[in-house]
C-alpha positions in Angstrom: -5.1 -19.9 -7.8 -7.0 -17.3 -5.8 -6.0 -16.7 -2.1 -8.2 -17.9 0.7 -10.7 -15.3 1.8 -10.2 -13.2 4.9 -13.3 -14.7 6.5 -11.9 -18.3 6.1 -8.6 -17.2 7.6 -10.4 -15.7 10.6 -12.5 -18.8 11.1 -9.4 -21.1 11.0 -7.7 -19.0 13.7 -10.8 -18.7 15.8 -11.5 -22.5 15.7 -7.9 -23.2 16.8 -8.0 -20.6 19.6 -11.2 -22.1 21.0 -9.2 -25.2 21.8 -11.8 -27.5 20.2 -9.6 -28.7 17.3 -6.1 -29.6 16.5 -4.2 -28.4 13.4 -4.8 -31.7 11.7 -8.5 -31.6 12.4 -8.7 -28.0 11.1 -7.1 -29.0 7.8 -9.8 -31.6 7.3 -12.6 -29.4 8.6 -11.8 -26.4 6.3 -10.2 -28.3 3.4 -6.9 -26.4 3.7 -3.3 -27.4 4.0 -1.4 -27.8 7.3 1.1 -25.2 6.3 -1.7 -22.7 5.7 -3.1 -23.3 9.2 0.3 -22.9 10.8 1.0 -19.7 8.8 -2.3 -18.2 9.9 -1.6 -19.0 13.5 1.9 -17.5 13.2 0.6 -14.3 11.7 -2.1 -14.1 14.4 0.4 -14.6 17.2 2.8 -11.9 15.7 -0.1 -9.5 15.5 0.0 -9.2 11.7 -2.9 -8.9 9.4 -4.6 -12.1 8.1 -5.6 -10.2 4.9 -4.4 -12.0 1.7 -1.4 -10.4 0.3 -0.6 -9.7 -3.4 -0.7 -13.0 -5.2 2.7 -12.8 -6.7 3.9 -11.9 -10.2 5.3 -8.6 -11.3 3.6 -5.3 -10.5 2.0 -3.5 -13.4 4.4 -1.6 -15.6 2.0 1.3 -16.0 -0.3 2.8 -13.4 -3.8 4.1 -14.0 -2.7 7.6 -14.8 -0.2 6.4 -17.3 -2.8 4.1 -18.9 -5.1 7.1 -19.4 -2.3 9.1 -20.9 -1.6 6.2 -23.3 -5.3 6.1 -24.3 -5.2 9.9 -24.9 -2.0 9.6 -26.9 -3.5 7.0 -29.2 -6.7 9.1 -29.6 -4.7 12.2 -30.5 -2.2 10.3 -32.7 -4.1 7.3 -34.1 -1.3 6.5 -36.6 1.4 6.3 -33.9 3.5 3.1 -34.0 4.3 1.1 -30.9 7.8 2.6 -31.0 6.4 6.1 -31.0 4.2 5.3 -28.1 7.1 3.8 -26.3 9.1 7.0 -26.9 6.1 9.1 -25.6 5.9 7.1 -22.4 9.7 7.4 -21.8 9.7 11.1 -22.4 6.5 12.0 -20.5 6.7 9.5 -17.6 10.3 8.3 -17.5 8.8 4.8 -17.9 10.6 2.3 -20.1 8.4 -0.6 -21.3 8.7 -2.9 -24.3 6.6 -2.6 -27.4 5.0 -5.9 -26.6 3.9 -4.5 -23.2 2.4 -1.5 -25.0 0.6 -3.8 -27.4 -0.9 -5.8 -24.5 -2.1 -2.6 -22.8 -3.7 -1.4 -26.0 -5.5 -4.8 -26.2 -6.7 -4.4 -22.6 -7.9 -0.9 -23.4 -9.8 -2.3 -26.4 -7.7 -0.1 -28.8 -6.8 -1.6 -32.1 -3.2 -2.1 -33.1 -3.8 -1.6 -36.8 -4.2 2.1 -37.3 -4.9 2.6 -41.0 -7.2 0.9 -43.3 -5.5 -1.1 -46.0 -5.4 0.4 -49.5 -6.5 -1.6 -52.5 -3.7 -3.3 -54.4 -2.8 -1.3 -57.5 -3.0 -3.3 -60.8 0.3 -1.8 -62.0 2.3 -2.2 -58.8 4.7 -4.9 -57.6 4.9 -8.3 -59.3 1.6 -7.8 -61.2 3.2 -4.9 -63.2 6.4 -7.0 -63.9 4.5 -10.0 -65.0 2.3 -7.9 -67.3 5.4 -6.4 -68.9 6.9 -9.8 -69.9 6.0 -11.3 -73.2 4.0 -14.5 -73.0 6.9 -16.7 -74.1 8.8 -15.6 -70.9 11.8 -13.7 -72.6 
């Protein structure tokens, strides 16, 4: 859920400060919760900003500079595995992230995970070669 806009926050405080509405009336007028109105009034009285804060969740594991270096690393070493990219980030930036995190960042950067084109299957390799070597009666 997105945070309420700064404009709405200011209008809620201004409407209460004008003395024309109670907290309950403000909740109905603006379609917000009572706790939201009380929080905005508390922040206003304490002189704090009414700007929405970070919406929660973890901060990004890699900053913009590190993402650009990851992109450059993939372009210079297109066959690097996720483990190799993880080692690169640890050595260059002292940042430890999981291979799954690197995979997600590569997807966000529109970089493919599969680095090499598949080779055609050889007619003489693997189980095809073994089954061809057996006589038809299976002995």
